[in-house]
Wavefront OBJ file of the C-alpha trace (Angstrom):
o trace
v 26.303 18.823 3.102
v 25.135 15.950 0.857
v 21.862 14.617 0.748
v 20.879 12.528 3.063
v 19.244 9.345 2.474
v 16.028 8.159 5.472
v 14.346 5.783 2.586
v 16.290 1.886 3.457
v 13.292 0.786 4.233
v 12.498 1.065 0.319
v 16.049 -0.175 -0.379
v 19.577 0.340 1.369
v 22.393 1.663 -0.342
v 25.617 -0.538 -0.516
v 28.356 -1.962 1.106
v 31.901 -0.819 -0.215
v 33.138 -4.075 0.715
v 29.496 -5.827 -0.743
v 31.233 -4.273 -3.713
v 34.457 -4.961 -3.597
v 33.029 -9.195 -3.288
v 31.303 -8.928 -5.836
v 33.825 -7.006 -8.227
v 35.341 -10.272 -8.512
v 32.362 -12.767 -10.510
v 31.809 -9.341 -12.318
v 35.266 -9.919 -14.022
v 36.856 -12.508 -12.882
v 35.345 -15.537 -12.323
v 32.269 -15.787 -14.215
v 31.332 -18.920 -15.084
v 28.269 -20.549 -14.826
v 27.873 -23.023 -11.708
v 26.247 -25.595 -12.903
v 29.440 -26.757 -15.395
v 31.972 -28.745 -14.427
v 35.379 -27.365 -15.023
v 37.039 -25.019 -13.238
v 35.381 -21.643 -14.092
v 32.195 -23.220 -12.874
v 33.707 -24.629 -10.145
v 34.942 -21.347 -8.231
v 31.844 -20.151 -9.353
v 29.533 -22.860 -7.880
v 32.292 -22.558 -4.619
v 31.011 -18.563 -3.745
v 27.300 -19.784 -3.769
v 27.858 -21.898 -1.448
v 30.531 -20.295 0.304
v 27.430 -17.192 0.138
v 24.820 -20.090 1.273
v 26.519 -20.526 4.452
v 27.285 -16.845 5.072
v 23.045 -16.121 4.887
v 22.465 -19.575 7.139
v 24.730 -17.450 9.773
v 23.031 -14.411 10.145
v 19.271 -17.083 9.523
v 21.165 -19.131 12.142
v 19.677 -23.218 9.988
v 20.931 -24.992 8.153
v 22.877 -23.539 5.235
v 20.702 -26.472 3.074
v 17.857 -25.337 3.819
v 18.527 -22.213 2.173
v 16.722 -20.983 -1.510
v 18.368 -18.566 -3.409
v 15.616 -16.425 -4.828
v 15.410 -13.227 -6.702
v 14.300 -11.629 -3.843
v 11.292 -11.757 -1.026
v 8.761 -11.031 -3.481
v 9.845 -14.642 -4.788
v 9.930 -15.789 -1.884
v 6.772 -15.028 -0.594
v 5.322 -16.245 -3.142
v 7.053 -19.253 -3.547
v 5.734 -19.917 0.545
v 2.470 -19.198 -0.649
v 1.858 -21.787 -3.323
v 4.053 -24.643 -1.642
v 1.265 -24.607 0.653
v -1.619 -23.873 -0.606
v -0.770 -26.907 -3.382
v 0.600 -29.676 -0.624
v -3.036 -30.636 0.619
v -6.665 -30.214 -1.357
v -8.209 -30.457 1.419
v -6.636 -27.289 3.076
v -8.333 -25.306 1.733
v -7.900 -22.116 3.989
v -5.035 -19.815 3.833
v -4.588 -16.420 7.093
v -3.033 -13.717 7.177
v -2.906 -9.607 8.015
v -4.865 -6.884 7.521
v -1.247 -5.413 7.304
v 1.264 -8.388 4.697
v 2.908 -5.854 2.139
v 1.190 -6.322 -1.538
v 2.867 -9.383 -2.216
v 1.144 -11.694 -0.156
v -1.838 -9.910 -0.616
v -2.134 -10.103 -4.367
v -0.910 -13.236 -3.896
v -4.088 -14.414 -2.868
v -6.358 -12.436 -3.822
v -4.974 -14.056 -7.784
v -6.098 -17.734 -5.147
v -9.206 -16.346 -3.438
v -10.139 -15.625 -6.846
v -8.543 -18.323 -9.346
v -7.724 -21.510 -6.508
v -10.540 -21.762 -4.638
v -9.229 -20.323 -1.511
v -10.600 -19.111 1.045
v -8.399 -16.098 2.770
v -8.888 -14.812 6.463
v -8.150 -11.190 7.427
v -6.202 -10.950 11.252
v -7.159 -7.140 12.068
v -4.816 -4.755 13.909
v -5.056 -2.286 16.496
v -4.540 1.412 16.539
v -0.803 0.357 17.297
v -0.173 -1.957 14.031
v -0.369 -5.067 17.248
v -1.863 -8.068 15.490
v -5.613 -9.722 17.430
v -3.950 -12.441 18.074
v -7.491 -14.017 19.617
v -8.481 -13.368 17.074
v -5.457 -15.423 14.456
v -6.140 -18.396 17.436
v -10.417 -18.333 15.886
v -9.023 -18.278 12.405
v -7.153 -20.986 12.078
v -8.834 -23.945 11.635
v -8.422 -27.940 10.447
v -8.637 -26.434 6.873
v -5.924 -23.918 7.199
v -3.465 -24.807 4.956
v -1.119 -21.747 5.690
v -0.736 -18.848 8.095
v 0.920 -15.721 5.980
v 2.271 -13.212 8.255
v 5.199 -10.613 8.368
v 7.860 -10.199 11.265
v 7.845 -6.614 10.943
v 6.190 -4.169 8.660
v 7.727 -1.759 6.212
v 5.722 0.745 7.235
v 5.074 1.542 10.476
v 8.578 -1.209 11.690
v 6.052 -2.597 14.697
v 8.150 -5.847 15.265
v 5.403 -8.807 15.910
v 5.432 -11.898 18.556
v 7.470 -14.521 16.518
v 7.313 -16.569 19.494
v 3.964 -16.774 20.084
v 2.804 -16.649 16.773
v 5.057 -20.094 16.213
v 3.979 -21.931 19.251
v 0.083 -21.299 18.221
v 0.490 -21.735 14.673
v 2.376 -25.183 15.600
v -0.957 -25.613 18.150
v -3.643 -25.963 15.287
v -1.324 -28.145 13.430
v -0.942 -25.739 10.351
v 2.214 -23.979 8.104
v 3.859 -20.542 9.035
v 5.920 -18.422 6.351
v 7.307 -15.811 8.123
v 7.211 -12.797 5.384
v 10.988 -11.398 7.512
v 11.945 -8.848 4.786
v 12.252 -6.099 6.365
v 13.291 -7.095 10.273
v 16.807 -9.835 8.553
v 20.164 -7.755 9.587
v 17.546 -5.017 11.550
v 16.948 -7.042 14.317
v 18.447 -10.534 16.229
v 16.585 -13.084 14.666
v 17.578 -17.037 15.073
v 15.384 -19.404 13.285
v 16.121 -22.172 16.381
v 14.195 -19.510 18.154
v 11.104 -19.143 15.376
v 10.638 -22.605 13.838
v 9.004 -21.034 10.937
v 8.300 -23.190 7.777
v 9.310 -20.445 5.395
v 11.055 -17.992 6.558
v 11.402 -14.719 3.313
v 14.758 -12.625 3.248
v 15.986 -10.021 0.700
v 19.511 -8.868 -0.176
v 18.923 -4.836 -0.828
v 17.519 -4.650 2.909
v 20.823 -4.892 4.485
v 23.258 -2.784 2.106
v 23.930 -5.896 0.091
v 22.720 -6.107 -4.227
v 18.866 -5.726 -5.448
v 17.669 -8.992 -7.360
v 18.959 -11.543 -5.199
v 17.171 -13.359 -1.990
v 16.285 -16.507 0.468
v 13.504 -18.755 1.155
v 14.027 -20.629 4.102
v 12.220 -23.889 3.798
v 12.437 -26.127 6.500
v 12.517 -29.677 7.863
v 8.925 -31.455 6.566
v 7.852 -28.674 5.469
v 6.185 -29.070 1.473
v 7.384 -27.353 -1.548
v 6.641 -26.831 -5.203
v 9.034 -24.516 -7.680
v 7.625 -21.482 -8.371
v 9.821 -21.542 -11.665
v 11.290 -24.424 -13.456
v 13.815 -25.430 -15.727
v 17.143 -27.082 -14.953
v 18.011 -28.091 -11.208
v 19.670 -25.428 -10.050
v 19.278 -24.242 -6.323
v 18.473 -28.650 -5.789
v 16.708 -28.416 -8.153
v 14.421 -26.328 -6.290
v 14.233 -22.972 -8.010
v 15.783 -23.691 -12.233
v 18.187 -20.477 -13.597
v 21.050 -19.468 -13.582
v 22.596 -17.946 -10.817
v 23.471 -14.457 -9.620
v 26.148 -15.964 -8.298
v 27.352 -11.591 -8.321
v 24.253 -11.050 -6.268
v 25.001 -14.044 -3.857
v 28.307 -13.444 -3.881
v 27.280 -10.057 -2.476
v 24.404 -11.191 -0.275
v 26.545 -13.342 1.339
v 29.121 -10.755 2.418
v 25.621 -8.141 2.950
v 24.545 -11.206 5.574
v 27.909 -11.592 7.021
v 27.915 -7.849 7.800
v 24.912 -6.866 9.304
v 25.523 -10.179 11.500
v 29.133 -8.704 12.869
v 26.646 -5.780 12.781
v 24.265 -6.798 15.322
v 26.885 -9.347 18.289
v 28.340 -5.759 18.307
v 24.673 -4.321 20.159
v 24.948 -2.200 16.455
v 20.618 -2.068 16.667
v 20.669 -0.513 19.365
v 23.100 2.348 17.748
v 20.466 3.275 15.415
v 17.632 2.777 18.036
v 19.237 5.619 19.527
v 19.245 7.717 17.304
v 16.273 6.487 15.772
v 14.388 8.399 18.958
v 16.386 10.961 18.707
v 15.549 11.987 15.759
v 11.822 10.868 16.109
v 12.154 13.319 19.808
v 13.181 15.503 18.581
v 9.956 16.234 15.699
v 7.786 15.778 18.669
v 9.757 18.730 20.296
v 9.462 21.470 17.148
v 6.061 19.694 14.739
v 2.262 20.840 16.904
v -0.387 17.760 16.242
v 1.819 15.171 15.394
v 2.204 11.489 16.221
v 3.798 8.503 15.869
v 1.878 5.598 14.338
v 2.372 2.471 16.463
v 4.987 4.632 18.673
v 3.836 2.912 21.775
v 4.677 -1.137 20.413
v 7.990 -2.783 20.017
v 9.111 -0.845 16.460
v 12.466 -2.080 14.292
v 15.584 -0.201 15.983
v 15.475 2.354 13.215
v 11.627 3.456 11.970
v 9.380 6.720 12.056
v 6.174 6.810 10.393
v 5.269 9.776 11.525
v 1.763 11.514 11.107
v 1.562 15.482 10.318
v -2.315 16.808 10.735
v -2.838 18.641 7.708
v -0.148 19.017 5.669
v -0.255 16.596 2.606
v 1.582 13.664 2.296
v 3.524 14.475 -1.375
v 4.087 18.325 -0.421
v 6.336 17.031 2.338
v 8.382 14.589 0.217
v 8.432 17.474 -2.371
v 9.478 19.535 0.107
v 11.856 18.089 2.039
v 13.504 16.504 -1.502
v 14.130 20.597 -2.186
v 15.910 20.656 1.224
v 18.075 17.032 -0.162
v 16.349 14.658 2.123
v 15.190 11.614 0.245
v 12.624 10.040 3.067
v 8.568 8.298 1.777
v 5.194 8.105 2.643
v 4.457 4.566 2.097
v 6.055 0.774 1.112
v 7.761 1.841 -2.064
v 5.491 -0.392 -4.789
v 2.930 1.486 -3.410
v 4.946 5.554 -4.182
v 2.839 6.071 -7.811
v -0.812 5.127 -5.760
v -3.527 7.609 -4.718
v -4.749 5.626 -1.909
v -4.040 6.117 1.510
v -1.737 3.795 2.506
v -3.945 0.283 3.058
v -1.252 -0.449 7.147
v -2.663 2.603 7.676
v -6.452 1.947 7.423
v -6.502 -0.846 8.667
v -4.631 0.468 12.403
v -7.886 2.467 12.042
v -6.036 6.113 11.345
v -8.010 8.969 11.468
v -8.121 10.979 8.505
v -5.899 13.911 9.692
v -3.462 12.236 9.866
v -3.790 9.910 6.355
v -2.559 10.880 3.802
v 0.069 13.293 5.570
v 2.140 10.397 6.546
v 5.743 9.753 6.017
v 7.919 7.406 6.968
v 11.682 7.403 7.727
v 13.584 5.115 8.212
v 17.363 4.480 8.934
v 20.371 2.545 8.548
v 23.911 2.327 9.637
v 25.066 4.861 7.911
v 22.491 7.374 9.149
v 24.778 9.505 11.269
v 24.005 11.960 14.436
v 24.471 15.047 12.695
v 21.870 14.198 9.377
v 19.360 14.101 12.217
v 20.862 17.068 13.630
v 20.008 18.307 9.715
v 16.921 17.067 9.270
v 15.089 18.523 13.178
v 16.831 22.185 11.860
v 14.212 21.936 9.069
v 11.404 20.187 9.779
v 9.647 21.992 11.507
v 10.063 25.218 8.605
v 8.552 22.011 6.163
v 5.557 20.927 8.141
v 4.433 25.191 7.922
v 5.280 25.074 4.314
v 3.208 22.192 3.714
v -0.256 23.191 5.981
v -0.040 26.748 3.968
v 0.491 25.010 0.473
v -2.246 22.270 1.546
v -4.930 25.308 3.254
v -4.721 23.846 6.697
v -3.395 26.628 9.336
v -0.682 25.384 11.748
v -2.315 24.595 15.059
l 1 2 3 4 5 6 7 8 9 10 11 12 13 14 15 16 17 18 19 20 21 22 23 24 25 26 27 28 29 30 31 32 33 34 35 36 37 38 39 40 41 42 43 44 45 46 47 48 49 50 51 52 53 54 55 56 57 58 59 60 61 62 63 64 65 66 67 68 69 70 71 72 73 74 75 76 77 78 79 80 81 82 83 84 85 86 87 88 89 90 91 92 93 94 95 96 97 98 99 100 101 102 103 104 105 106 107 108 109 110 111 112 113 114 115 116 117 118 119 120 121 122 123 124 125 126 127 128 129 130 131 132 133 134 135 136 137 138 139 140 141 142 143 144 145 146 147 148 149 150 151 152 153 154 155 156 157 158 159 160 161 162 163 164 165 166 167 168 169 170 171 172 173 174 175 176 177 178 179 180 181 182 183 184 185 186 187 188 189 190 191 192 193 194 195 196 197 198 199 200 201 202 203 204 205 206 207 208 209 210 211 212 213 214 215 216 217 218 219 220 221 222 223 224 225 226 227 228 229 230 231 232 233 234 235 236 237 238 239 240 241 242 243 244 245 246 247 248 249 250 251 252 253 254 255 256 257 258 259 260 261 262 263 264 265 266 267 268 269 270 271 272 273 274 275 276 277 278 279 280 281 282 283 284 285 286 287 288 289 290 291 292 293 294 295 296 297 298 299 300 301 302 303 304 305 306 307 308 309 310 311 312 313 314 315 316 317 318 319 320 321 322 323 324 325 326 327 328 329 330 331 332 333 334 335 336 337 338 339 340 341 342 343 344 345 346 347 348 349 350 351 352 353 354 355 356 357 358 359 360 361 362 363 364 365 366 367 368 369 370 371 372 373 374 375 376 377 378 379 380 381 382 383 384 385 386 387
């Protein structure tokens, strides 16, 4: 069997249909969409068709989407747009388990922009404290920035309840939906966010392209100034091939969800999860008692150092991770697991297994055939006697 990839929350393999859609815009249709001649207009038409495909996946008007370089740019743009909109509102509310592109942007604004940042806690399952959220949102709140699904644990939050609460308080709401879109159904008609971010490479599209949804009436300030691209909202020559690939990836994801593909994905995940817990003693699933993404398992194996687990699995041709890819070089424990109060024996002994629609039952069975030995070796090498 070829090497098995279980790190789809970091990035997903490019779908062959996406590559086929992109290729003409790298070879023949290479015009600049801002140019008035036929080369430019063909590129322009492709960009707008892709915008419509992404809008269909999100169930929103196409003109509300701004193409970006990905989730980090979209999150930064949304946060700055809201904070700059009203000088009288200097409070931003977020959670302890957000992606670092949100937390570090807010940290910078607190240190250099006089913004008050209020962190809402989560419980031991990664569920947001909605009562604390309600108390945190005050009349001087510019923005509430909360993710849809956690990138490490896969824990899903009640977006409808969050939207209703934030709107009742008169604040703007930004939703980082990068890990959710394409894996679970989402309609912006049902979840009225002011801003919502999505990234192509999380749903079998290319890297370096994403979109920011900007709701009607939501204030907006460009992060990148220059030309008039994206109706003046995001300067820079369009990444036409990337945008076309994003559109195709969105269309494929919509088809996958329309045939209830996420239920099949959940069945694979549950089979993987149950199989691991049956053969590895003193193992837990972080967030396992609440709603999660259909593809994600955050697995704690007590006494097994995660760096040893990763190396042992890599030697057996299984690609997994521990935390988010952007934090993989850090020696610090996961801020998500720490915020959940995960016990020390699991805090640095956790794997993140994230599947995609391309994974198979055969791959799951192959993993289950080795995980008990891998855990035992990791515990031995880590100096811990197996329970």
